[in-house]
C-alpha positions, -999 to +999 in steps of 0.1 A: +000-002-005+010+042-006+017+064+023-015+080+022-022+110+050-057+122+062-062+155+089-091+146+112-109+162+148-106+145+177-111+161+202-094+194+207-068+176+187-052+177+150-049+140+140-022+133+108-038+096+104-006+079+084-012+042+066+009+024+046+039+024+040+068+056+045+101+048+035+131+077+028+116+087-006+076+095+007+096+112+041+094+147+024+058+153+019+053+138+060+078+168+068+059+188+051+022+180+056+032+180+101+054+212+095+021+230+088-010+211+106+019+227+139+017+256+127-011+260+125-029+241+150-024+243+190-020+204+193-013+180+164-014+137+172+009+116+143-011+082+148+014+052+134-011+027+138-015+018+102+011+024+089+047+009+077+081+031+094+110+022+068+150+037+069+156+065+092+140+096+090+112+084+104+126+100+140+142+140+123+110+144+110+091+132+143+119+149+163+112+184+144+075+185+145+079+185+182+105+211+182+088+233+162+051+226+174+072+229+212+089+269+195+054+278+188+036+265+222+021+241+206+009+204+220+024+181+194+020+133+203+024+101+184+002+080+188+006+040+184+040+035+177+053+006+162+068-013+191+103-010+177+102+029+169+081+025+211+117+003+222+148+021+207+143+054+197+104+072+208+113+077+247+148+094+237+127+117+215+100+125+245+126+129+269+131+164+261+090+171+267+089+173+228+064+147+222+040+127+238+035+093+236+005+077+230-015+044+226-048+054+218-064+087+209-082+083+242-048+082+257-045+117+245-038+149+268-076+166+272-059+196+281-066+234+269-035+252+246+004+259+262+020+292+266+056+297+261+073+298+293 
């Protein structure tokens, strides 16, 4: 299945749902979509439950989106990460507080917008 993504709403969160295979060649499209979303939405979650990530660029894409959201005073979450991503990479990325890890959409925090510190 080719990479596809869609924007959805889940409560006060804007969700970028990614499906199919996302390889290094398709990663720039995901990077651009996440950048656009975090620029205008105070809460963005990327749902990885329906996709397969290959290569290594996806780590940088998620970190960049998290940093971009944080710089704007917005929240950024990764939902349903794959087991290998959770075990190896995402905890390191989450340590700085720039992204939240959630196992399901129901775990997304119900918070007011985060202000700049």
